[in-house]
GUBALUM-319515 format. One record per residue (C-alpha): residue number from 1; residue in three letters; x, y, z. Coordinates in pm, whole numbers. Example, Ala and Ser with C-alpha at 12.3 -4.5 7.8 and 13.67 -1.06 7.14 Angstrom:
(r 1,Ala,(1230,-450,780))
(r 2,Ser,(1367,-106,714))
REM end
This chain:
(r 1,Met,(-4825,-7547,383))
(r 2,Leu,(-5025,-7386,3))
(r 3,Thr,(-4704,-7088,7))
(r 4,Lys,(-4456,-7418,51))
(r 5,Gln,(-4616,-7612,-248))
(r 6,Leu,(-4637,-7291,-457))
(r 7,His,(-4263,-7243,-397))
(r 8,Thr,(-4190,-7573,-535))
(r 9,Asp,(-4401,-7542,-836))
(r 10,Lys,(-4258,-7267,-966))
(r 11,Ala,(-3911,-7421,-887))
(r 12,Glu,(-4026,-7751,-1083))
(r 13,Lys,(-4202,-7521,-1371))
(r 14,Tyr,(-3875,-7317,-1412))
(r 15,Asn,(-3600,-7554,-1406))
(r 16,Val,(-3564,-7557,-1744))
(r 17,Ala,(-3253,-7517,-1932))
(r 18,Ala,(-3153,-7173,-1963))
(r 19,Pro,(-2866,-6915,-2047))
(r 20,Arg,(-2645,-6723,-1785))
(r 21,Tyr,(-2663,-6432,-2041))
(r 22,Thr,(-2329,-6273,-1959))
(r 23,Ser,(-2363,-6175,-2342))
(r 24,Tyr,(-2656,-6145,-2571))
(r 25,Pro,(-2699,-6320,-2842))
(r 26,Thr,(-2521,-6604,-2624))
(r 27,Val,(-2288,-6820,-2739))
(r 28,Pro,(-2442,-7034,-2938))
(r 29,Tyr,(-2666,-6852,-3085))
(r 30,Trp,(-2370,-6667,-3270))
(r 31,Asp,(-2393,-6614,-3637))
(r 32,Asn,(-2067,-6764,-3685))
(r 33,Glu,(-2079,-6821,-4110))
(r 34,Ile,(-2096,-6432,-4148))
(r 35,Phe,(-1833,-6331,-3887))
(r 36,Ser,(-1476,-6296,-4003))
(r 37,Ala,(-1153,-6165,-3850))
(r 38,Glu,(-1165,-5817,-4069))
(r 39,Gln,(-1516,-5768,-3949))
(r 40,Trp,(-1362,-5797,-3536))
(r 41,Lys,(-1117,-5616,-3623))
(r 42,Asn,(-1257,-5319,-3749))
(r 43,Ser,(-1485,-5376,-3479))
(r 44,Val,(-1272,-5327,-3198))
(r 45,Lys,(-1106,-5031,-3374))
(r 46,Arg,(-1417,-4852,-3349))
(r 47,Ser,(-1546,-4922,-2975))
(r 48,Phe,(-1160,-4824,-2881))
(r 49,Asn,(-1223,-4518,-3073))
(r 50,Glu,(-1533,-4434,-2926))
(r 51,Ser,(-1452,-4554,-2557))
(r 52,Asn,(-1080,-4587,-2466))
(r 53,Thr,(-999,-4170,-2390))
(r 54,Glu,(-1268,-4140,-2115))
(r 55,Asp,(-1348,-4497,-2000))
(r 56,Gly,(-1053,-4727,-2091))
(r 57,Ile,(-1096,-5096,-2156))
(r 58,Ser,(-1121,-5427,-1956))
(r 59,Ile,(-885,-5741,-2065))
(r 60,Tyr,(-965,-6084,-1948))
(r 61,Ile,(-686,-6303,-1975))
(r 62,His,(-736,-6713,-1928))
(r 63,Leu,(-492,-6880,-1736))
(r 64,Pro,(-586,-7230,-1785))
(r 65,Phe,(-349,-7477,-1612))
(r 66,Cys,(-462,-7675,-1335))
(r 67,Glu,(-259,-7935,-1140))
(r 68,Ser,(-569,-8157,-1088))
(r 69,Leu,(-948,-8155,-1217))
(r 70,Cys,(-1222,-8029,-1007))
(r 71,Thr,(-1491,-8252,-1163))
(r 72,Tyr,(-1752,-7948,-1123))
(r 73,Cys,(-1599,-7727,-1332))
(r 74,Gly,(-1772,-7603,-1617))
(r 75,Cys,(-1407,-7406,-1723))
(r 76,Asn,(-1189,-7489,-2065))
(r 77,Thr,(-850,-7620,-1827))
(r 78,Arg,(-569,-7797,-1908))
(r 79,Ile,(-450,-8055,-1616))
(r 80,Thr,(-88,-8045,-1613))
(r 81,Lys,(173,-8048,-1274))
(r 82,Asn,(453,-7882,-1557))
(r 83,His,(513,-7596,-1459))
(r 84,Lys,(751,-7587,-1755))
(r 85,Val,(452,-7453,-1997))
(r 86,Glu,(440,-7136,-1804))
(r 87,Glu,(732,-6945,-2000))
(r 88,Pro,(543,-7021,-2359))
(r 89,Tyr,(222,-6929,-2239))
(r 90,Ile,(247,-6616,-2122))
(r 91,His,(500,-6522,-2437))
(r 92,Ala,(228,-6645,-2632))
(r 93,Val,(-46,-6366,-2452))
(r 94,Leu,(166,-6100,-2472))
(r 95,Lys,(234,-6160,-2877))
(r 96,Glu,(-149,-6139,-2864))
(r 97,Trp,(-160,-5855,-2713))
(r 98,Lys,(60,-5683,-2951))
(r 99,Gln,(-166,-5801,-3201))
(r 100,Tyr,(-447,-5590,-3018))
(r 101,Leu,(-189,-5320,-2979))
(r 102,Lys,(-156,-5242,-3345))
(r 103,Ile,(-497,-5263,-3382))
(r 104,Phe,(-611,-5012,-3107))
(r 105,Gly,(-348,-4794,-3337))
(r 106,Ala,(-296,-4558,-2984))
(r 107,Lys,(-196,-4619,-2622))
(r 108,Pro,(-510,-4815,-2433))
(r 109,Val,(-638,-4657,-2123))
(r 110,Ile,(-685,-4995,-1875))
(r 111,Arg,(-955,-4977,-1608))
(r 112,Glu,(-1015,-5338,-1547))
(r 113,Ile,(-761,-5635,-1542))
(r 114,His,(-909,-5989,-1467))
(r 115,Leu,(-687,-6327,-1376))
(r 116,Gly,(-931,-6610,-1461))
(r 117,Gly,(-886,-6978,-1499))
(r 118,Gly,(-820,-7247,-1457))
(r 119,Thr,(-565,-7168,-1149))
(r 120,Pro,(-393,-6830,-1217))
(r 121,Thr,(-158,-6901,-900))
(r 122,Phe,(-91,-7216,-1078))
(r 123,Phe,(178,-6951,-1248))
(r 124,Ser,(468,-6843,-999))
(r 125,Ala,(458,-6497,-874))
(r 126,Glu,(717,-6397,-1058))
(r 127,Asn,(569,-6545,-1399))
(r 128,Leu,(245,-6316,-1300))
(r 129,Gln,(463,-6040,-1294))
(r 130,Leu,(622,-6090,-1603))
(r 131,Leu,(256,-6132,-1752))
(r 132,Ile,(97,-5769,-1627))
(r 133,Asn,(411,-5617,-1655))
(r 134,Gly,(403,-5693,-2067))
(r 135,Val,(66,-5567,-2067))
(r 136,Leu,(123,-5283,-1877))
(r 137,Lys,(432,-5103,-2063))
(r 138,Asp,(271,-4998,-2345))
(r 139,Ala,(-13,-4862,-2149))
(r 140,Glu,(-165,-4627,-1928))
(r 141,Ile,(-374,-4684,-1623))
(r 142,His,(-727,-4511,-1579))
(r 143,Gln,(-756,-4356,-1260))
(r 144,Asp,(-1063,-4596,-1156))
(r 145,Ala,(-926,-4900,-1284))
(r 146,Glu,(-932,-5222,-1053))
(r 147,Phe,(-760,-5568,-1142))
(r 148,Ser,(-864,-5891,-1010))
(r 149,Phe,(-751,-6245,-974))
(r 150,Glu,(-893,-6570,-944))
(r 151,Ala,(-706,-6827,-686))
(r 152,His,(-717,-7148,-510))
(r 153,Pro,(-657,-7097,-168))
(r 154,Gly,(-436,-7387,-169))
(r 155,Asn,(-177,-7271,-339))
(r 156,Thr,(-147,-6960,-299))
(r 157,Thr,(151,-6760,-136))
(r 158,Glu,(194,-6453,8))
(r 159,Leu,(459,-6374,-274))
(r 160,His,(143,-6416,-486))
(r 161,Leu,(-79,-6168,-282))
(r 162,Thr,(206,-5956,-239))
(r 163,Thr,(339,-5941,-621))
(r 164,Leu,(-13,-5901,-732))
(r 165,Tyr,(-35,-5628,-508))
(r 166,Asp,(283,-5428,-571))
(r 167,Leu,(89,-5455,-952))
(r 168,Gly,(-154,-5308,-880))
(r 169,Phe,(-398,-5537,-807))
(r 170,Arg,(-699,-5504,-503))
(r 171,Arg,(-941,-5771,-530))
(r 172,Leu,(-916,-6136,-510))
(r 173,Ser,(-1163,-6388,-508))
(r 174,Leu,(-1083,-6720,-398))
(r 175,Gly,(-1291,-7062,-519))
(r 176,Ile,(-1419,-7234,-221))
(r 177,Gln,(-1776,-7381,-345))
(r 178,Asp,(-1837,-7559,-46))
(r 179,Phe,(-1631,-7640,336))
(r 180,Asp,(-1821,-7962,362))
(r 181,Pro,(-1563,-8263,355))
(r 182,Lys,(-1757,-8522,112))
(r 183,Val,(-1883,-8290,-97))
(r 184,Gln,(-1499,-8145,-173))
(r 185,Phe,(-1408,-8510,-214))
(r 186,Ile,(-1624,-8623,-488))
(r 187,Ile,(-1606,-8252,-670))
(r 188,Asn,(-1202,-8317,-598))
(r 189,Arg,(-1192,-7896,-484))
(r 190,Ile,(-1017,-8004,-151))
(r 191,Gln,(-905,-7692,106))
(r 192,Ser,(-966,-7636,464))
(r 193,Phe,(-1077,-7358,580))
(r 194,Glu,(-769,-7306,812))
(r 195,Gln,(-596,-7234,430))
(r 196,Val,(-909,-7010,313))
(r 197,Glu,(-857,-6807,644))
(r 198,Gln,(-471,-6789,603))
(r 199,Ala,(-509,-6647,238))
(r 200,Thr,(-816,-6427,322))
(r 201,Asn,(-578,-6274,615))
(r 202,Thr,(-258,-6246,489))
(r 203,Ala,(-466,-6040,194))
(r 204,Arg,(-631,-5826,375))
(r 205,Ala,(-279,-5772,612))
(r 206,Ile,(-134,-5650,253))
(r 207,Gly,(-407,-5392,129))
(r 208,Tyr,(-687,-5556,-74))
(r 209,Thr,(-960,-5364,-10))
(r 210,Ser,(-1225,-5649,-185))
(r 211,Val,(-1211,-6043,-122))
(r 212,Asn,(-1522,-6248,-285))
(r 213,Phe,(-1559,-6595,-226))
(r 214,Asp,(-1682,-6834,-465))
(r 215,Leu,(-1986,-7103,-343))
(r 216,Ile,(-2212,-7314,-527))
(r 217,Tyr,(-2515,-7495,-406))
(r 218,Gly,(-2659,-7825,-588))
(r 219,Leu,(-2308,-7973,-595))
(r 220,Pro,(-2336,-8338,-559))
(r 221,Leu,(-2420,-8452,-232))
(r 222,Gln,(-2457,-8168,-47))
(r 223,Thr,(-2703,-8095,213))
(r 224,Glu,(-2916,-7789,369))
(r 225,Gly,(-2718,-7903,712))
(r 226,Gly,(-2352,-7908,532))
(r 227,Leu,(-2442,-7550,360))
(r 228,Ala,(-2584,-7398,640))
(r 229,Glu,(-2189,-7551,822))
(r 230,Thr,(-2017,-7400,529))
(r 231,Ile,(-2220,-7071,544))
(r 232,Arg,(-2148,-7015,898))
(r 233,Leu,(-1770,-7064,852))
(r 234,Val,(-1804,-6791,566))
(r 235,Gly,(-1973,-6567,813))
(r 236,Gln,(-1625,-6602,1042))
(r 237,Leu,(-1437,-6466,758))
(r 238,Met,(-1694,-6174,620))
(r 239,Pro,(-1538,-6177,277))
(r 240,Asp,(-1662,-5821,119))
(r 241,Arg,(-1841,-5984,-129))
(r 242,Ile,(-1972,-6351,-205))
(r 243,Ala,(-2114,-6551,-538))
(r 244,Phe,(-2369,-6791,-513))
(r 245,Tyr,(-2375,-6968,-772))
(r 246,Ser,(-2626,-7246,-921))
(r 247,Tyr,(-2431,-7572,-979))
(r 248,Ala,(-2394,-7639,-1372))
(r 249,His,(-2451,-7955,-1486))
(r 250,Val,(-2303,-8035,-1830))
(r 251,Pro,(-2178,-8395,-1860))
(r 252,Trp,(-2166,-8368,-2219))
(r 253,Leu,(-2006,-8062,-2274))
(r 254,Lys,(-1761,-8118,-1940))
(r 255,Pro,(-1711,-8532,-1895))
(r 256,Gly,(-1533,-8454,-1550))
(r 257,Gln,(-1913,-8439,-1418))
(r 258,Arg,(-1968,-8775,-1478))
(r 259,His,(-1763,-8888,-1180))
(r 260,Tyr,(-2099,-8849,-1021))
(r 261,Thr,(-2480,-8919,-1185))
(r 262,Glu,(-2780,-8755,-1145))
(r 263,Asn,(-2850,-8944,-880))
(r 264,Asp,(-2670,-8746,-645))
(r 265,Leu,(-2794,-8419,-708))
(r 266,Pro,(-3049,-8284,-527))
(r 267,Asp,(-3375,-8220,-745))
(r 268,Ala,(-3574,-7937,-815))
(r 269,Ala,(-3733,-7863,-472))
(r 270,Ala,(-3421,-7940,-256))
(r 271,Lys,(-3233,-7716,-473))
(r 272,Gln,(-3485,-7450,-484))
(r 273,Lys,(-3452,-7512,-60))
(r 274,Leu,(-3082,-7487,-53))
(r 275,Tyr,(-3073,-7165,-224))
(r 276,Glu,(-3320,-7017,-30))
(r 277,Thr,(-3117,-7139,279))
(r 278,Gly,(-2756,-6943,169))
(r 279,Arg,(-2986,-6662,46))
(r 280,Ser,(-3140,-6625,370))
(r 281,Leu,(-2799,-6702,585))
(r 282,Leu,(-2649,-6458,396))
(r 283,Lys,(-2888,-6173,443))
(r 284,Ser,(-2896,-6266,844))
(r 285,Tyr,(-2472,-6181,814))
(r 286,Gly,(-2569,-5860,625))
(r 287,Tyr,(-2506,-5911,300))
(r 288,Tyr,(-2732,-5795,28))
(r 289,Glu,(-2866,-5957,-298))
(r 290,Ile,(-2698,-5811,-598))
(r 291,Gly,(-2852,-5875,-969))
(r 292,Met,(-2811,-6255,-1006))
(r 293,Asp,(-2589,-6494,-779))
(r 294,His,(-2388,-6235,-617))
(r 295,Phe,(-2427,-6090,-253))
(r 296,Ala,(-2201,-5791,-130))
(r 297,Leu,(-2147,-5595,191))
(r 298,Pro,(-2312,-5226,214))
(r 299,Ala,(-1937,-5160,193))
(r 300,Asp,(-1832,-5282,-133))
(r 301,Ser,(-1805,-5148,-502))
(r 302,Leu,(-2068,-5380,-611))
(r 303,Tyr,(-2315,-5322,-382))
(r 304,Gln,(-2249,-4902,-427))
(r 305,Ala,(-2282,-4985,-793))
(r 306,Ser,(-2618,-5146,-757))
(r 307,Val,(-2755,-4819,-555))
(r 308,Thr,(-2646,-4596,-833))
(r 309,Gly,(-2740,-4766,-1175))
(r 310,Lys,(-2435,-4826,-1234))
(r 311,Leu,(-2410,-5212,-1200))
(r 312,His,(-2265,-5406,-1561))
(r 313,Arg,(-2255,-5726,-1630))
(r 314,Asn,(-2030,-5906,-1877))
(r 315,Phe,(-1822,-6283,-1995))
(r 316,Met,(-1665,-6168,-1671))
(r 317,Gly,(-1937,-6155,-1454))
(r 318,Tyr,(-2060,-5839,-1242))
(r 319,Thr,(-1881,-5533,-1240))
(r 320,His,(-1896,-5194,-1099))
(r 321,Gln,(-1782,-5014,-1386))
(r 322,Tyr,(-1902,-5011,-1752))
(r 323,Thr,(-1611,-5068,-2009))
(r 324,Lys,(-1749,-5091,-2401))
(r 325,Leu,(-1464,-5259,-2493))
(r 326,Met,(-1306,-5581,-2294))
(r 327,Ile,(-1048,-5761,-2434))
(r 328,Gly,(-1020,-6120,-2357))
(r 329,Leu,(-666,-6268,-2412))
(r 330,Gly,(-512,-6652,-2417))
(r 331,Val,(-721,-6975,-2510))
(r 332,Ser,(-1068,-6938,-2493))
(r 333,Ser,(-1116,-6619,-2375))
(r 334,Ile,(-1391,-6415,-2532))
(r 335,Ser,(-1370,-6083,-2624))
(r 336,Asp,(-1646,-5773,-2662))
(r 337,Ser,(-1616,-5487,-2860))
(r 338,Trp,(-2006,-5365,-2802))
(r 339,Tyr,(-2042,-5425,-3169))
(r 340,Ala,(-1965,-5805,-3168))
(r 341,Phe,(-1782,-6086,-3000))
(r 342,Ala,(-1516,-6299,-3044))
(r 343,Gln,(-1436,-6614,-2928))
(r 344,Asn,(-1055,-6751,-2898))
(r 345,Val,(-972,-7124,-2997))
(r 346,Lys,(-991,-7326,-2724))
(r 347,Lys,(-668,-7600,-2780))
(r 348,Val,(-358,-7471,-2600))
(r 349,Glu,(-113,-7584,-2868))
(r 350,Asp,(-327,-7405,-3140))
(r 351,Tyr,(-353,-7077,-2970))
(r 352,Ile,(48,-7088,-2958))
(r 353,Glu,(58,-7175,-3302))
(r 354,Leu,(-169,-6816,-3396))
(r 355,Val,(-5,-6674,-3208))
(r 356,Asn,(359,-6738,-3339))
(r 357,Gln,(216,-6686,-3703))
(r 358,Asp,(136,-6322,-3608))
(r 359,Lys,(-239,-6441,-3685))
(r 360,Leu,(-554,-6298,-3420))
(r 361,Pro,(-637,-6654,-3234))
(r 362,Val,(-974,-6635,-3285))
(r 363,Phe,(-1189,-6881,-3449))
(r 364,Lys,(-1585,-6797,-3413))
(r 365,Gly,(-1752,-6451,-3338))
(r 366,His,(-2120,-6240,-3379))
(r 367,Ile,(-2147,-5879,-3514))
(r 368,Leu,(-2469,-5787,-3357))
(r 369,Thr,(-2764,-5659,-3570))
(r 370,Lys,(-2973,-5324,-3453))
(r 371,Glu,(-3246,-5576,-3307))
(r 372,Asp,(-2938,-5785,-3143))
(r 373,Leu,(-2854,-5425,-2962))
(r 374,Val,(-3189,-5361,-2851))
(r 375,Ile,(-3227,-5647,-2651))
(r 376,Arg,(-2906,-5662,-2530))
(r 377,Arg,(-3007,-5350,-2369))
(r 378,His,(-3294,-5524,-2207))
(r 379,Ile,(-3121,-5826,-2094))
(r 380,Leu,(-2859,-5593,-1956))
(r 381,Asp,(-3121,-5386,-1782))
(r 382,Ile,(-3298,-5714,-1608))
(r 383,Met,(-2955,-5889,-1503))
(r 384,Cys,(-2855,-5554,-1335))
(r 385,Lys,(-3094,-5291,-1278))
(r 386,Gly,(-3407,-5557,-1226))
(r 387,Glu,(-3625,-5328,-1423))
(r 388,Thr,(-3610,-5254,-1803))
(r 389,Thr,(-3844,-5003,-2006))
(r 390,Trp,(-3958,-5036,-2390))
(r 391,Asn,(-4105,-4812,-2647))
(r 392,Tyr,(-4319,-4960,-2934))
(r 393,His,(-4214,-4617,-3188))
(r 394,Asn,(-3795,-4696,-3129))
(r 395,Glu,(-3789,-5049,-3094))
(r 396,Pro,(-4016,-5128,-3416))
(r 397,Phe,(-3885,-5552,-3390))
(r 398,Glu,(-4134,-5774,-3420))
(r 399,Ser,(-3916,-6014,-3234))
(r 400,Ile,(-3980,-5741,-2913))
(r 401,Phe,(-4359,-5773,-2912))
(r 402,Ala,(-4308,-6130,-2890))
(r 403,Gly,(-4111,-6101,-2570))
(r 404,Ile,(-4366,-5873,-2456))
(r 405,Gly,(-4631,-6160,-2459))
(r 406,Arg,(-4429,-6428,-2321))
(r 407,Leu,(-4387,-6200,-2005))
(r 408,Gln,(-4745,-6228,-1972))
(r 409,Thr,(-4727,-6634,-1781))
(r 410,Leu,(-4436,-6444,-1566))
(r 411,Ala,(-4624,-6168,-1412))
(r 412,His,(-4899,-6397,-1404))
(r 413,Asp,(-4712,-6616,-1155))
(r 414,Gly,(-4564,-6317,-950))
(r 415,Leu,(-4219,-6276,-1126))
(r 416,Ile,(-4290,-5950,-1284))
(r 417,Glu,(-4485,-5663,-1255))
(r 418,Leu,(-4520,-5611,-1636))
(r 419,Asn,(-4732,-5300,-1795))
(r 420,Ser,(-4777,-5168,-2186))
(r 421,Trp,(-4375,-5015,-2143))
(r 422,Ser,(-4204,-5168,-1878))
(r 423,Leu,(-4132,-5465,-1667))
(r 424,Lys,(-4016,-5476,-1284))
(r 425,Val,(-3857,-5787,-1124))
(r 426,Thr,(-4050,-5846,-795))
(r 427,Pro,(-3834,-5986,-478))
(r 428,Glu,(-3944,-6320,-609))
(r 429,Gly,(-3870,-6297,-934))
(r 430,Lys,(-3505,-6275,-878))
(r 431,Arg,(-3423,-6639,-838))
(r 432,Tyr,(-3548,-6646,-1202))
(r 433,Leu,(-3376,-6358,-1392))
(r 434,Arg,(-3269,-6588,-1641))
(r 435,Asn,(-3612,-6746,-1703))
(r 436,Ile,(-3757,-6376,-1768))
(r 437,Cys,(-3450,-6280,-1979))
(r 438,Met,(-3577,-6597,-2234))
(r 439,Ala,(-3839,-6474,-2279))
(r 440,Leu,(-3674,-6164,-2428))
(r 441,Asp,(-3440,-6378,-2644))
(r 442,Ala,(-3527,-6321,-2925))
(r 443,Arg,(-3256,-6598,-3099))
(r 444,Leu,(-3348,-6858,-2886))
(r 445,Trp,(-3711,-6861,-3001))
(r 446,Lys,(-3683,-6844,-3353))
(r 447,Asn,(-3423,-7165,-3313))
(r 448,Gln,(-3501,-7349,-3064))
(r 449,Pro,(-3213,-7641,-2974))
(r 450,Thr,(-3341,-7966,-3028))
(r 451,Ser,(-3039,-8124,-2789))
(r 452,Gln,(-2976,-7964,-2441))
(r 453,Leu,(-2729,-7614,-2485))
(r 454,Phe,(-2749,-7505,-2119))
(r 455,Ser,(-2757,-7581,-1771))
(r 456,Met,(-3089,-7588,-1576))
(r 457,Ala,(-3186,-7258,-1429))
(r 458,Gly,(-3278,-7390,-1102))
REM end
């Protein structure tokens, strides 16, 4: 009983607003005032010259359109049933890509492509083919390339799957979230188990080598029994990997989340129980916990990368391979040259207008300082390897010393093993990776927010 109370106390203590650390610095702490498109282009050119030949580059393409609004969603979307928007948007993305080709000055070697959204399968198979062929025609494909896309089980056809497979795609991610009809109704994300089963089986029959399911815990009206039933159904299909995300309640950013209230959401203790239930059941099916929010079967490349120390994390999430340069194409996409970040404008109309004027559609960004690069390495190591090391002589930054001091509380609570040169996340601490990284987030501590910027960590 005492152990259970201690777990509850920690869940409440660490249920604070925290970044998800797909980057460091996090977007709210970018120095937008000193950022310029010219600096961004220079950083892209530098990164491309350093890494293209050997490592290749990654490409994320944001396809924002959806036919209906999923009220839980925190992505940048455009709701419409008008499919005439597809071709103008694709032509705009390809124009943006041509601008980057000019910056590169040489043929890029593509190692990763990921189609995100929105709903990529909102687009017809024919238009997706037009998009991918347009990107690939002036590029080479890396020998270890991996192409992936997100899909809605309710509108993903066999033609979508075969067309993208023929273009080199081998990984499919299906957004499910929960199979409970009550939860599906309140979040307006409705698909049957049969639709998910058909999409999964069809993809595997075609030859896809990795199928991912997205699940979320902490959703409105979600119960422990309902989540257990969802995972039981998932266990019948055994996807190769699972993203088991904590629901991010940010109604001040996403008004669609006002479809329900905080009273419909589990409190910190109940959400902790949902996580523990899901985690335990997934492990019982043979899944291994990878970094934060992810689980994979031993044969999947994500698990193998975690074992070999090659796991990487960027704006697309966890990946089994590292590229220094990631180009984000499309509205609201974020790019990463390792030395700088840049984000595209968020309105479709603004985006199309800028690229039609032959302008890069970036509207904000950040040039990383030497201190940023050091802290970024520590946060990546914590998120991907569960440990990091430092050297006071090679990292003479006051913020590093302050961060190490803040780690003492986490060590006292059993979330990390800490000594004078390293930290290692404990099994219990895996639940609190965001909190651990926060301790080293110098920019957050120098300028603590006066209003809530992030979702809760619990």
